[in-house]
Structures are given as C-alpha cells and as structure tokens.
All heavy atoms as atom14 arrays in JSON, in Angstrom:
{
  "sequence": "MKPEELNNKKTPVVRIDETLNKYKGQVLFPEKVEKANDMLRRIGLPKELGKISK",
  "atom14_mask": [
    [1, 1, 1, 1, 1, 1, 1, 1, 0, 0, 0, 0, 0, 0],
    [1, 1, 1, 1, 1, 1, 1, 1, 1, 0, 0, 0, 0, 0],
    [1, 1, 1, 1, 1, 1, 1, 0, 0, 0, 0, 0, 0, 0],
    [1, 1, 1, 1, 1, 1, 1, 1, 1, 0, 0, 0, 0, 0],
    [1, 1, 1, 1, 1, 1, 1, 1, 1, 0, 0, 0, 0, 0],
    [1, 1, 1, 1, 1, 1, 1, 1, 0, 0, 0, 0, 0, 0],
    [1, 1, 1, 1, 1, 1, 1, 1, 0, 0, 0, 0, 0, 0],
    [1, 1, 1, 1, 1, 1, 1, 1, 0, 0, 0, 0, 0, 0],
    [1, 1, 1, 1, 1, 1, 1, 1, 1, 0, 0, 0, 0, 0],
    [1, 1, 1, 1, 1, 1, 1, 1, 1, 0, 0, 0, 0, 0],
    [1, 1, 1, 1, 1, 1, 1, 0, 0, 0, 0, 0, 0, 0],
    [1, 1, 1, 1, 1, 1, 1, 0, 0, 0, 0, 0, 0, 0],
    [1, 1, 1, 1, 1, 1, 1, 0, 0, 0, 0, 0, 0, 0],
    [1, 1, 1, 1, 1, 1, 1, 0, 0, 0, 0, 0, 0, 0],
    [1, 1, 1, 1, 1, 1, 1, 1, 1, 1, 1, 0, 0, 0],
    [1, 1, 1, 1, 1, 1, 1, 1, 0, 0, 0, 0, 0, 0],
    [1, 1, 1, 1, 1, 1, 1, 1, 0, 0, 0, 0, 0, 0],
    [1, 1, 1, 1, 1, 1, 1, 1, 1, 0, 0, 0, 0, 0],
    [1, 1, 1, 1, 1, 1, 1, 0, 0, 0, 0, 0, 0, 0],
    [1, 1, 1, 1, 1, 1, 1, 1, 0, 0, 0, 0, 0, 0],
    [1, 1, 1, 1, 1, 1, 1, 1, 0, 0, 0, 0, 0, 0],
    [1, 1, 1, 1, 1, 1, 1, 1, 1, 0, 0, 0, 0, 0],
    [1, 1, 1, 1, 1, 1, 1, 1, 1, 1, 1, 1, 0, 0],
    [1, 1, 1, 1, 1, 1, 1, 1, 1, 0, 0, 0, 0, 0],
    [1, 1, 1, 1, 0, 0, 0, 0, 0, 0, 0, 0, 0, 0],
    [1, 1, 1, 1, 1, 1, 1, 1, 1, 0, 0, 0, 0, 0],
    [1, 1, 1, 1, 1, 1, 1, 0, 0, 0, 0, 0, 0, 0],
    [1, 1, 1, 1, 1, 1, 1, 1, 0, 0, 0, 0, 0, 0],
    [1, 1, 1, 1, 1, 1, 1, 1, 1, 1, 1, 0, 0, 0],
    [1, 1, 1, 1, 1, 1, 1, 0, 0, 0, 0, 0, 0, 0],
    [1, 1, 1, 1, 1, 1, 1, 1, 1, 0, 0, 0, 0, 0],
    [1, 1, 1, 1, 1, 1, 1, 1, 1, 0, 0, 0, 0, 0],
    [1, 1, 1, 1, 1, 1, 1, 0, 0, 0, 0, 0, 0, 0],
    [1, 1, 1, 1, 1, 1, 1, 1, 1, 0, 0, 0, 0, 0],
    [1, 1, 1, 1, 1, 1, 1, 1, 1, 0, 0, 0, 0, 0],
    [1, 1, 1, 1, 1, 0, 0, 0, 0, 0, 0, 0, 0, 0],
    [1, 1, 1, 1, 1, 1, 1, 1, 0, 0, 0, 0, 0, 0],
    [1, 1, 1, 1, 1, 1, 1, 1, 0, 0, 0, 0, 0, 0],
    [1, 1, 1, 1, 1, 1, 1, 1, 0, 0, 0, 0, 0, 0],
    [1, 1, 1, 1, 1, 1, 1, 1, 0, 0, 0, 0, 0, 0],
    [1, 1, 1, 1, 1, 1, 1, 1, 1, 1, 1, 0, 0, 0],
    [1, 1, 1, 1, 1, 1, 1, 1, 1, 1, 1, 0, 0, 0],
    [1, 1, 1, 1, 1, 1, 1, 1, 0, 0, 0, 0, 0, 0],
    [1, 1, 1, 1, 0, 0, 0, 0, 0, 0, 0, 0, 0, 0],
    [1, 1, 1, 1, 1, 1, 1, 1, 0, 0, 0, 0, 0, 0],
    [1, 1, 1, 1, 1, 1, 1, 0, 0, 0, 0, 0, 0, 0],
    [1, 1, 1, 1, 1, 1, 1, 1, 1, 0, 0, 0, 0, 0],
    [1, 1, 1, 1, 1, 1, 1, 1, 1, 0, 0, 0, 0, 0],
    [1, 1, 1, 1, 1, 1, 1, 1, 0, 0, 0, 0, 0, 0],
    [1, 1, 1, 1, 0, 0, 0, 0, 0, 0, 0, 0, 0, 0],
    [1, 1, 1, 1, 1, 1, 1, 1, 1, 0, 0, 0, 0, 0],
    [1, 1, 1, 1, 1, 1, 1, 1, 0, 0, 0, 0, 0, 0],
    [1, 1, 1, 1, 1, 1, 0, 0, 0, 0, 0, 0, 0, 0],
    [1, 1, 1, 1, 1, 1, 1, 1, 1, 0, 0, 0, 0, 0]
  ],
  "atom14_positions": [
    [[19.1, -12.53, -16.65], [18.48, -11.75, -17.7], [19.38, -10.58, -18.06], [19.92, -9.91, -17.18], [17.12, -11.26, -17.18], [16.2, -10.82, -18.28], [14.54, -10.38, -17.68], [13.81, -12.0, -17.59], [0.0, 0.0, 0.0], [0.0, 0.0, 0.0], [0.0, 0.0, 0.0], [0.0, 0.0, 0.0], [0.0, 0.0, 0.0], [0.0, 0.0, 0.0]],
    [[19.54, -10.34, -19.33], [20.43, -9.27, -19.81], [19.71, -7.93, -19.69], [18.49, -7.85, -19.77], [20.78, -9.54, -21.25], [21.61, -10.82, -21.45], [21.95, -11.03, -22.89], [22.74, -12.32, -23.06], [23.0, -12.59, -24.48], [0.0, 0.0, 0.0], [0.0, 0.0, 0.0], [0.0, 0.0, 0.0], [0.0, 0.0, 0.0], [0.0, 0.0, 0.0]],
    [[20.48, -6.83, -19.58], [19.89, -5.52, -19.46], [19.03, -5.14, -20.68], [18.01, -4.47, -20.55], [21.08, -4.57, -19.35], [22.17, -5.41, -18.77], [21.9, -6.79, -19.32], [0.0, 0.0, 0.0], [0.0, 0.0, 0.0], [0.0, 0.0, 0.0], [0.0, 0.0, 0.0], [0.0, 0.0, 0.0], [0.0, 0.0, 0.0], [0.0, 0.0, 0.0]],
    [[19.42, -5.63, -21.86], [18.63, -5.32, -23.05], [17.25, -5.97, -22.96], [16.25, -5.4, -23.38], [19.33, -5.85, -24.32], [20.66, -5.15, -24.62], [21.82, -5.68, -23.8], [21.8, -6.83, -23.34], [22.79, -4.92, -23.61], [0.0, 0.0, 0.0], [0.0, 0.0, 0.0], [0.0, 0.0, 0.0], [0.0, 0.0, 0.0], [0.0, 0.0, 0.0]],
    [[17.21, -7.19, -22.42], [15.93, -7.88, -22.26], [15.05, -7.16, -21.24], [13.83, -7.02, -21.42], [16.15, -9.32, -21.81], [16.8, -10.19, -22.86], [17.17, -11.56, -22.3], [16.95, -11.84, -21.1], [17.69, -12.36, -23.08], [0.0, 0.0, 0.0], [0.0, 0.0, 0.0], [0.0, 0.0, 0.0], [0.0, 0.0, 0.0], [0.0, 0.0, 0.0]],
    [[15.66, -6.65, -20.17], [14.91, -5.91, -19.16], [14.33, -4.64, -19.73], [13.2, -4.23, -19.42], [15.79, -5.62, -17.96], [16.16, -6.78, -17.06], [17.17, -6.34, -16.03], [14.92, -7.35, -16.4], [0.0, 0.0, 0.0], [0.0, 0.0, 0.0], [0.0, 0.0, 0.0], [0.0, 0.0, 0.0], [0.0, 0.0, 0.0], [0.0, 0.0, 0.0]],
    [[15.11, -3.94, -20.55], [14.65, -2.69, -21.14], [13.5, -2.89, -22.1], [12.68, -1.97, -22.29], [15.81, -1.98, -21.83], [16.82, -1.46, -20.87], [16.52, -1.24, -19.69], [18.04, -1.26, -21.35], [0.0, 0.0, 0.0], [0.0, 0.0, 0.0], [0.0, 0.0, 0.0], [0.0, 0.0, 0.0], [0.0, 0.0, 0.0], [0.0, 0.0, 0.0]],
    [[13.39, -4.05, -22.72], [12.34, -4.29, -23.7], [11.07, -4.83, -23.08], [10.04, -4.95, -23.76], [12.83, -5.26, -24.79], [13.9, -4.6, -25.64], [13.9, -3.38, -25.83], [14.83, -5.39, -26.16], [0.0, 0.0, 0.0], [0.0, 0.0, 0.0], [0.0, 0.0, 0.0], [0.0, 0.0, 0.0], [0.0, 0.0, 0.0], [0.0, 0.0, 0.0]],
    [[11.08, -5.18, -21.8], [9.89, -5.74, -21.16], [8.87, -4.65, -20.87], [9.22, -3.51, -20.57], [10.25, -6.43, -19.85], [10.94, -7.73, -20.05], [10.8, -8.54, -18.77], [11.3, -9.93, -18.98], [10.3, -10.8, -19.49], [0.0, 0.0, 0.0], [0.0, 0.0, 0.0], [0.0, 0.0, 0.0], [0.0, 0.0, 0.0], [0.0, 0.0, 0.0]],
    [[7.6, -4.98, -20.99], [6.53, -4.01, -20.71], [6.19, -3.98, -19.22], [5.73, -2.98, -18.71], [5.25, -4.42, -21.48], [5.44, -4.39, -22.97], [5.51, -2.99, -23.47], [5.63, -3.03, -24.99], [5.85, -1.72, -25.54], [0.0, 0.0, 0.0], [0.0, 0.0, 0.0], [0.0, 0.0, 0.0], [0.0, 0.0, 0.0], [0.0, 0.0, 0.0]],
    [[6.39, -5.09, -18.51], [6.08, -5.1, -17.08], [7.39, -5.09, -16.28], [8.4, -5.65, -16.7], [5.32, -6.4, -16.7], [6.07, -7.53, -17.14], [3.96, -6.43, -17.41], [0.0, 0.0, 0.0], [0.0, 0.0, 0.0], [0.0, 0.0, 0.0], [0.0, 0.0, 0.0], [0.0, 0.0, 0.0], [0.0, 0.0, 0.0], [0.0, 0.0, 0.0]],
    [[7.38, -4.45, -15.13], [8.6, -4.39, -14.3], [8.92, -5.74, -13.67], [8.0, -6.55, -13.4], [8.27, -3.36, -13.24], [6.79, -3.33, -13.17], [6.28, -3.69, -14.52], [0.0, 0.0, 0.0], [0.0, 0.0, 0.0], [0.0, 0.0, 0.0], [0.0, 0.0, 0.0], [0.0, 0.0, 0.0], [0.0, 0.0, 0.0], [0.0, 0.0, 0.0]],
    [[10.17, -5.97, -13.45], [10.62, -7.2, -12.79], [10.8, -6.86, -11.33], [11.58, -5.95, -10.97], [11.94, -7.72, -13.4], [12.44, -8.92, -12.64], [11.75, -8.01, -14.86], [0.0, 0.0, 0.0], [0.0, 0.0, 0.0], [0.0, 0.0, 0.0], [0.0, 0.0, 0.0], [0.0, 0.0, 0.0], [0.0, 0.0, 0.0], [0.0, 0.0, 0.0]],
    [[10.07, -7.55, -10.46], [10.1, -7.24, -9.04], [10.44, -8.51, -8.27], [9.87, -9.56, -8.52], [8.72, -6.71, -8.56], [8.73, -6.41, -7.07], [8.35, -5.48, -9.34], [0.0, 0.0, 0.0], [0.0, 0.0, 0.0], [0.0, 0.0, 0.0], [0.0, 0.0, 0.0], [0.0, 0.0, 0.0], [0.0, 0.0, 0.0], [0.0, 0.0, 0.0]],
    [[11.34, -8.39, -7.33], [11.69, -9.52, -6.48], [11.2, -9.16, -5.05], [11.6, -8.15, -4.5], [13.18, -9.76, -6.44], [13.56, -10.96, -5.61], [15.03, -11.25, -5.68], [15.39, -11.59, -7.06], [16.6, -11.47, -7.57], [17.58, -11.01, -6.8], [16.87, -11.8, -8.8], [0.0, 0.0, 0.0], [0.0, 0.0, 0.0], [0.0, 0.0, 0.0]],
    [[10.32, -9.98, -4.49], [9.76, -9.72, -3.18], [10.58, -10.48, -2.13], [10.8, -11.68, -2.26], [8.28, -10.15, -3.13], [7.5, -9.32, -4.13], [7.72, -10.0, -1.72], [6.06, -9.74, -4.31], [0.0, 0.0, 0.0], [0.0, 0.0, 0.0], [0.0, 0.0, 0.0], [0.0, 0.0, 0.0], [0.0, 0.0, 0.0], [0.0, 0.0, 0.0]],
    [[10.97, -9.79, -1.12], [11.77, -10.37, -0.04], [10.83, -11.08, 0.92], [10.0, -10.46, 1.59], [12.56, -9.27, 0.69], [13.57, -9.82, 1.65], [13.68, -11.05, 1.77], [14.26, -9.0, 2.28], [0.0, 0.0, 0.0], [0.0, 0.0, 0.0], [0.0, 0.0, 0.0], [0.0, 0.0, 0.0], [0.0, 0.0, 0.0], [0.0, 0.0, 0.0]],
    [[10.96, -12.38, 1.0], [10.05, -13.2, 1.83], [10.26, -12.98, 3.33], [9.38, -13.28, 4.12], [10.23, -14.68, 1.51], [9.9, -15.04, 0.08], [8.39, -14.85, -0.23], [7.57, -15.02, 0.67], [8.11, -14.51, -1.39], [0.0, 0.0, 0.0], [0.0, 0.0, 0.0], [0.0, 0.0, 0.0], [0.0, 0.0, 0.0], [0.0, 0.0, 0.0]],
    [[11.4, -12.42, 3.74], [11.62, -12.16, 5.16], [10.71, -11.07, 5.7], [10.57, -10.93, 6.9], [13.06, -11.79, 5.45], [13.39, -10.61, 4.74], [14.01, -12.91, 5.05], [0.0, 0.0, 0.0], [0.0, 0.0, 0.0], [0.0, 0.0, 0.0], [0.0, 0.0, 0.0], [0.0, 0.0, 0.0], [0.0, 0.0, 0.0], [0.0, 0.0, 0.0]],
    [[10.07, -10.3, 4.82], [9.15, -9.24, 5.27], [7.83, -9.79, 5.73], [7.02, -9.07, 6.34], [8.92, -8.26, 4.12], [10.16, -7.47, 3.72], [9.83, -6.6, 2.48], [10.68, -6.62, 4.83], [0.0, 0.0, 0.0], [0.0, 0.0, 0.0], [0.0, 0.0, 0.0], [0.0, 0.0, 0.0], [0.0, 0.0, 0.0], [0.0, 0.0, 0.0]],
    [[7.55, -11.09, 5.52], [6.31, -11.68, 5.96], [6.16, -11.65, 7.47], [5.04, -11.75, 7.99], [6.18, -13.15, 5.45], [5.86, -13.18, 3.99], [5.34, -12.24, 3.43], [6.2, -14.27, 3.35], [0.0, 0.0, 0.0], [0.0, 0.0, 0.0], [0.0, 0.0, 0.0], [0.0, 0.0, 0.0], [0.0, 0.0, 0.0], [0.0, 0.0, 0.0]],
    [[7.26, -11.53, 8.22], [7.16, -11.48, 9.67], [6.41, -10.22, 10.14], [5.93, -10.2, 11.27], [8.54, -11.54, 10.31], [9.42, -10.35, 10.03], [10.78, -10.55, 10.67], [11.72, -9.4, 10.29], [13.04, -9.61, 10.83], [0.0, 0.0, 0.0], [0.0, 0.0, 0.0], [0.0, 0.0, 0.0], [0.0, 0.0, 0.0], [0.0, 0.0, 0.0]],
    [[6.26, -9.21, 9.29], [5.55, -8.0, 9.66], [4.09, -8.04, 9.23], [3.34, -7.11, 9.52], [6.22, -6.78, 9.02], [7.63, -6.57, 9.51], [8.7, -6.74, 8.64], [7.88, -6.22, 10.81], [10.0, -6.55, 9.08], [9.16, -6.04, 11.26], [10.23, -6.21, 10.41], [11.49, -6.02, 10.86], [0.0, 0.0, 0.0], [0.0, 0.0, 0.0]],
    [[3.65, -9.1, 8.6], [2.28, -9.19, 8.12], [1.32, -9.25, 9.29], [1.49, -10.05, 10.2], [2.12, -10.46, 7.26], [0.81, -10.54, 6.55], [0.77, -11.76, 5.65], [-0.5, -11.78, 4.87], [-0.51, -12.88, 3.91], [0.0, 0.0, 0.0], [0.0, 0.0, 0.0], [0.0, 0.0, 0.0], [0.0, 0.0, 0.0], [0.0, 0.0, 0.0]],
    [[0.31, -8.39, 9.3], [-0.66, -8.32, 10.35], [-0.21, -7.59, 11.59], [-0.9, -7.56, 12.59], [0.0, 0.0, 0.0], [0.0, 0.0, 0.0], [0.0, 0.0, 0.0], [0.0, 0.0, 0.0], [0.0, 0.0, 0.0], [0.0, 0.0, 0.0], [0.0, 0.0, 0.0], [0.0, 0.0, 0.0], [0.0, 0.0, 0.0], [0.0, 0.0, 0.0]],
    [[0.97, -7.0, 11.56], [1.52, -6.3, 12.71], [1.49, -4.8, 12.44], [1.93, -4.33, 11.36], [2.96, -6.76, 12.94], [3.64, -6.15, 14.12], [5.05, -6.65, 14.27], [5.54, -7.41, 13.44], [5.71, -6.24, 15.31], [0.0, 0.0, 0.0], [0.0, 0.0, 0.0], [0.0, 0.0, 0.0], [0.0, 0.0, 0.0], [0.0, 0.0, 0.0]],
    [[0.97, -4.02, 13.39], [0.91, -2.57, 13.23], [2.26, -2.01, 13.72], [2.6, -2.13, 14.88], [-0.25, -1.97, 14.06], [-0.25, -0.47, 13.91], [-1.56, -2.56, 13.6], [0.0, 0.0, 0.0], [0.0, 0.0, 0.0], [0.0, 0.0, 0.0], [0.0, 0.0, 0.0], [0.0, 0.0, 0.0], [0.0, 0.0, 0.0], [0.0, 0.0, 0.0]],
    [[3.0, -1.4, 12.81], [4.31, -0.89, 13.13], [4.27, 0.53, 13.72], [5.13, 0.91, 14.47], [5.22, -0.9, 11.88], [5.47, -2.26, 11.29], [6.32, -2.16, 10.05], [6.15, -3.19, 12.31], [0.0, 0.0, 0.0], [0.0, 0.0, 0.0], [0.0, 0.0, 0.0], [0.0, 0.0, 0.0], [0.0, 0.0, 0.0], [0.0, 0.0, 0.0]],
    [[3.25, 1.31, 13.33], [3.13, 2.68, 13.78], [1.74, 2.92, 14.34], [0.88, 3.53, 13.68], [3.43, 3.67, 12.65], [4.77, 3.46, 12.04], [4.93, 2.77, 10.86], [5.9, 3.98, 12.66], [6.16, 2.56, 10.29], [7.16, 3.79, 12.09], [7.3, 3.09, 10.91], [0.0, 0.0, 0.0], [0.0, 0.0, 0.0], [0.0, 0.0, 0.0]],
    [[1.43, 2.42, 15.58], [0.06, 2.52, 16.08], [-0.38, 3.99, 16.27], [-1.6, 4.27, 16.14], [0.13, 1.76, 17.42], [1.56, 1.68, 17.77], [2.34, 1.76, 16.5], [0.0, 0.0, 0.0], [0.0, 0.0, 0.0], [0.0, 0.0, 0.0], [0.0, 0.0, 0.0], [0.0, 0.0, 0.0], [0.0, 0.0, 0.0], [0.0, 0.0, 0.0]],
    [[0.51, 4.9, 16.57], [0.11, 6.3, 16.75], [-0.43, 6.87, 15.45], [-1.41, 7.6, 15.44], [1.3, 7.14, 17.24], [1.93, 6.65, 18.52], [3.02, 5.62, 18.28], [3.54, 5.49, 17.16], [3.34, 4.91, 19.25], [0.0, 0.0, 0.0], [0.0, 0.0, 0.0], [0.0, 0.0, 0.0], [0.0, 0.0, 0.0], [0.0, 0.0, 0.0]],
    [[0.26, 6.56, 14.35], [-0.16, 7.1, 13.05], [-1.48, 6.46, 12.61], [-2.34, 7.14, 12.04], [0.92, 6.87, 12.01], [2.11, 7.73, 12.25], [3.1, 7.62, 11.11], [4.26, 8.55, 11.38], [5.03, 8.8, 10.19], [0.0, 0.0, 0.0], [0.0, 0.0, 0.0], [0.0, 0.0, 0.0], [0.0, 0.0, 0.0], [0.0, 0.0, 0.0]],
    [[-1.68, 5.18, 12.9], [-2.92, 4.51, 12.55], [-4.08, 5.11, 13.32], [-5.15, 5.39, 12.8], [-2.82, 2.98, 12.78], [-4.16, 2.33, 12.62], [-1.78, 2.37, 11.88], [0.0, 0.0, 0.0], [0.0, 0.0, 0.0], [0.0, 0.0, 0.0], [0.0, 0.0, 0.0], [0.0, 0.0, 0.0], [0.0, 0.0, 0.0], [0.0, 0.0, 0.0]],
    [[-3.86, 5.38, 14.61], [-4.9, 5.97, 15.44], [-5.23, 7.39, 14.97], [-6.4, 7.77, 14.92], [-4.47, 6.01, 16.89], [-5.48, 6.57, 17.84], [-6.82, 5.85, 17.8], [-6.81, 4.62, 17.66], [-7.87, 6.54, 17.87], [0.0, 0.0, 0.0], [0.0, 0.0, 0.0], [0.0, 0.0, 0.0], [0.0, 0.0, 0.0], [0.0, 0.0, 0.0]],
    [[-4.22, 8.14, 14.57], [-4.46, 9.51, 14.08], [-5.25, 9.46, 12.76], [-6.18, 10.25, 12.57], [-3.13, 10.22, 13.86], [-3.27, 11.65, 13.43], [-1.91, 12.32, 13.3], [-2.07, 13.75, 12.84], [-0.78, 14.39, 12.68], [0.0, 0.0, 0.0], [0.0, 0.0, 0.0], [0.0, 0.0, 0.0], [0.0, 0.0, 0.0], [0.0, 0.0, 0.0]],
    [[-4.91, 8.55, 11.88], [-5.65, 8.43, 10.61], [-7.08, 7.99, 10.84], [-8.01, 8.53, 10.22], [-4.92, 7.42, 9.71], [0.0, 0.0, 0.0], [0.0, 0.0, 0.0], [0.0, 0.0, 0.0], [0.0, 0.0, 0.0], [0.0, 0.0, 0.0], [0.0, 0.0, 0.0], [0.0, 0.0, 0.0], [0.0, 0.0, 0.0], [0.0, 0.0, 0.0]],
    [[-7.3, 7.05, 11.74], [-8.66, 6.6, 12.05], [-9.46, 7.74, 12.68], [-10.66, 7.91, 12.38], [-8.63, 5.4, 12.99], [-8.24, 4.16, 12.25], [-8.42, 4.04, 11.03], [-7.68, 3.21, 12.97], [0.0, 0.0, 0.0], [0.0, 0.0, 0.0], [0.0, 0.0, 0.0], [0.0, 0.0, 0.0], [0.0, 0.0, 0.0], [0.0, 0.0, 0.0]],
    [[-8.85, 8.56, 13.55], [-9.53, 9.69, 14.14], [-9.93, 10.7, 13.09], [-11.03, 11.24, 13.09], [-8.62, 10.34, 15.2], [-9.33, 11.46, 15.92], [-10.48, 11.27, 16.35], [-8.69, 12.55, 16.05], [0.0, 0.0, 0.0], [0.0, 0.0, 0.0], [0.0, 0.0, 0.0], [0.0, 0.0, 0.0], [0.0, 0.0, 0.0], [0.0, 0.0, 0.0]],
    [[-9.02, 10.99, 12.14], [-9.33, 11.91, 11.06], [-10.49, 11.41, 10.2], [-11.39, 12.17, 9.83], [-8.12, 12.14, 10.16], [-6.97, 12.85, 10.88], [-7.3, 14.59, 11.11], [-6.83, 15.2, 9.52], [0.0, 0.0, 0.0], [0.0, 0.0, 0.0], [0.0, 0.0, 0.0], [0.0, 0.0, 0.0], [0.0, 0.0, 0.0], [0.0, 0.0, 0.0]],
    [[-10.5, 10.1, 9.89], [-11.57, 9.54, 9.1], [-12.88, 9.58, 9.85], [-13.94, 9.8, 9.27], [-11.26, 8.09, 8.71], [-10.23, 7.94, 7.6], [-9.84, 6.48, 7.43], [-10.77, 8.5, 6.28], [0.0, 0.0, 0.0], [0.0, 0.0, 0.0], [0.0, 0.0, 0.0], [0.0, 0.0, 0.0], [0.0, 0.0, 0.0], [0.0, 0.0, 0.0]],
    [[-12.84, 9.4, 11.18], [-14.07, 9.44, 11.97], [-14.63, 10.87, 11.97], [-15.84, 11.06, 11.84], [-13.76, 9.04, 13.41], [-14.42, 7.77, 13.83], [-14.16, 7.41, 15.28], [-13.01, 6.48, 15.35], [-11.85, 6.72, 15.88], [-11.62, 7.88, 16.5], [-10.89, 5.84, 15.88], [0.0, 0.0, 0.0], [0.0, 0.0, 0.0], [0.0, 0.0, 0.0]],
    [[-13.77, 11.86, 12.14], [-14.23, 13.24, 12.21], [-14.63, 13.81, 10.86], [-15.66, 14.48, 10.72], [-13.16, 14.14, 12.86], [-13.05, 13.92, 14.34], [-12.15, 14.94, 14.99], [-10.76, 14.71, 14.52], [-9.92, 15.68, 14.19], [-10.29, 16.93, 14.24], [-8.71, 15.41, 13.78], [0.0, 0.0, 0.0], [0.0, 0.0, 0.0], [0.0, 0.0, 0.0]],
    [[-13.8, 13.6, 9.87], [-14.0, 14.24, 8.57], [-14.71, 13.34, 7.59], [-15.56, 13.77, 6.81], [-12.62, 14.68, 7.99], [-11.99, 15.7, 8.94], [-12.76, 15.25, 6.59], [-10.56, 16.0, 8.61], [0.0, 0.0, 0.0], [0.0, 0.0, 0.0], [0.0, 0.0, 0.0], [0.0, 0.0, 0.0], [0.0, 0.0, 0.0], [0.0, 0.0, 0.0]],
    [[-14.4, 12.05, 7.57], [-15.0, 11.11, 6.63], [-14.22, 11.02, 5.34], [-13.23, 11.72, 5.1], [0.0, 0.0, 0.0], [0.0, 0.0, 0.0], [0.0, 0.0, 0.0], [0.0, 0.0, 0.0], [0.0, 0.0, 0.0], [0.0, 0.0, 0.0], [0.0, 0.0, 0.0], [0.0, 0.0, 0.0], [0.0, 0.0, 0.0], [0.0, 0.0, 0.0]],
    [[-14.71, 10.17, 4.46], [-14.1, 10.0, 3.15], [-14.53, 11.1, 2.21], [-15.63, 11.68, 2.39], [-14.5, 8.65, 2.54], [-13.94, 7.43, 3.25], [-14.57, 6.18, 2.64], [-12.45, 7.36, 3.13], [0.0, 0.0, 0.0], [0.0, 0.0, 0.0], [0.0, 0.0, 0.0], [0.0, 0.0, 0.0], [0.0, 0.0, 0.0], [0.0, 0.0, 0.0]],
    [[-13.75, 11.44, 1.2], [-14.2, 12.37, 0.17], [-15.42, 11.84, -0.53], [-15.61, 10.65, -0.64], [-13.0, 12.46, -0.78], [-11.83, 11.95, -0.02], [-12.37, 11.01, 0.98], [0.0, 0.0, 0.0], [0.0, 0.0, 0.0], [0.0, 0.0, 0.0], [0.0, 0.0, 0.0], [0.0, 0.0, 0.0], [0.0, 0.0, 0.0], [0.0, 0.0, 0.0]],
    [[-16.26, 12.73, -0.99], [-17.54, 12.32, -1.6], [-17.33, 11.42, -2.8], [-18.02, 10.44, -2.98], [-18.36, 13.53, -1.99], [-18.81, 14.33, -0.77], [-19.86, 15.34, -1.14], [-20.25, 16.14, 0.05], [-21.1, 15.47, 0.98], [0.0, 0.0, 0.0], [0.0, 0.0, 0.0], [0.0, 0.0, 0.0], [0.0, 0.0, 0.0], [0.0, 0.0, 0.0]],
    [[-16.35, 11.71, -3.67], [-16.13, 10.87, -4.86], [-15.64, 9.49, -4.47], [-16.08, 8.5, -5.04], [-15.08, 11.53, -5.77], [-15.61, 12.77, -6.47], [-14.58, 13.34, -7.39], [-13.66, 12.6, -7.83], [-14.68, 14.51, -7.7], [0.0, 0.0, 0.0], [0.0, 0.0, 0.0], [0.0, 0.0, 0.0], [0.0, 0.0, 0.0], [0.0, 0.0, 0.0]],
    [[-14.78, 9.4, -3.49], [-14.28, 8.1, -3.04], [-15.38, 7.31, -2.36], [-15.48, 6.11, -2.52], [-13.09, 8.3, -2.06], [-12.36, 7.03, -1.67], [-11.75, 6.38, -2.88], [-11.27, 7.38, -0.68], [0.0, 0.0, 0.0], [0.0, 0.0, 0.0], [0.0, 0.0, 0.0], [0.0, 0.0, 0.0], [0.0, 0.0, 0.0], [0.0, 0.0, 0.0]],
    [[-16.28, 8.0, -1.63], [-17.39, 7.33, -1.02], [-18.35, 6.7, -2.02], [-18.89, 5.63, -1.8], [0.0, 0.0, 0.0], [0.0, 0.0, 0.0], [0.0, 0.0, 0.0], [0.0, 0.0, 0.0], [0.0, 0.0, 0.0], [0.0, 0.0, 0.0], [0.0, 0.0, 0.0], [0.0, 0.0, 0.0], [0.0, 0.0, 0.0], [0.0, 0.0, 0.0]],
    [[-18.53, 7.35, -3.17], [-19.41, 6.83, -4.23], [-18.81, 5.58, -4.85], [-19.51, 4.65, -5.2], [-19.61, 7.88, -5.31], [-20.45, 9.03, -4.9], [-20.6, 10.05, -6.02], [-21.36, 11.24, -5.59], [-21.42, 12.26, -6.63], [0.0, 0.0, 0.0], [0.0, 0.0, 0.0], [0.0, 0.0, 0.0], [0.0, 0.0, 0.0], [0.0, 0.0, 0.0]],
    [[-17.49, 5.53, -5.0], [-16.84, 4.39, -5.65], [-16.97, 3.16, -4.78], [-17.24, 2.06, -5.27], [-15.37, 4.72, -5.91], [-15.25, 5.81, -6.98], [-14.62, 3.49, -6.37], [-13.85, 6.34, -7.17], [0.0, 0.0, 0.0], [0.0, 0.0, 0.0], [0.0, 0.0, 0.0], [0.0, 0.0, 0.0], [0.0, 0.0, 0.0], [0.0, 0.0, 0.0]],
    [[-16.81, 3.33, -3.44], [-16.79, 2.15, -2.59], [-18.2, 1.58, -2.33], [-18.33, 0.47, -1.85], [-16.15, 2.5, -1.23], [-16.95, 3.5, -0.58], [0.0, 0.0, 0.0], [0.0, 0.0, 0.0], [0.0, 0.0, 0.0], [0.0, 0.0, 0.0], [0.0, 0.0, 0.0], [0.0, 0.0, 0.0], [0.0, 0.0, 0.0], [0.0, 0.0, 0.0]],
    [[-19.25, 2.31, -2.71], [-20.62, 1.81, -2.48], [-21.13, 0.93, -3.59], [-20.79, 0.76, -4.61], [-21.58, 2.95, -2.28], [-21.34, 3.66, -0.96], [-22.35, 4.73, -0.78], [-22.11, 5.42, 0.56], [-23.0, 6.49, 0.8], [0.0, 0.0, 0.0], [0.0, 0.0, 0.0], [0.0, 0.0, 0.0], [0.0, 0.0, 0.0], [0.0, 0.0, 0.0]]
  ]
}
C-alpha cells in the first residue's frame, strides 16, 4: 500500500503480532492486579461508571 493511500484512509491499518497469543490468559504482573483489586474492594467503582454497567 502506498503512503498516499494510507493517508487517505479513515481507519488505521493495524497489524497484530500472532506471537503475543502465548500471553493470553496469563497474568504478567500479579502484584499490580492484586493492588487494583484491593483498591476496587475498598473504594469501589465511581458512581457514574457503576450506573453504566447496571
């Protein structure tokens, strides 16, 4: 594809690397996930976000 054609497209062209599938379902940073879950348990979701998900 020529650069001129890329510049005229409305949607971005993205190439997904299939080798990243080996990380699917694997927690790479368990400490950060635990910290985020603890914060959500103690503080909860923002009121506006809670309304959207219901």
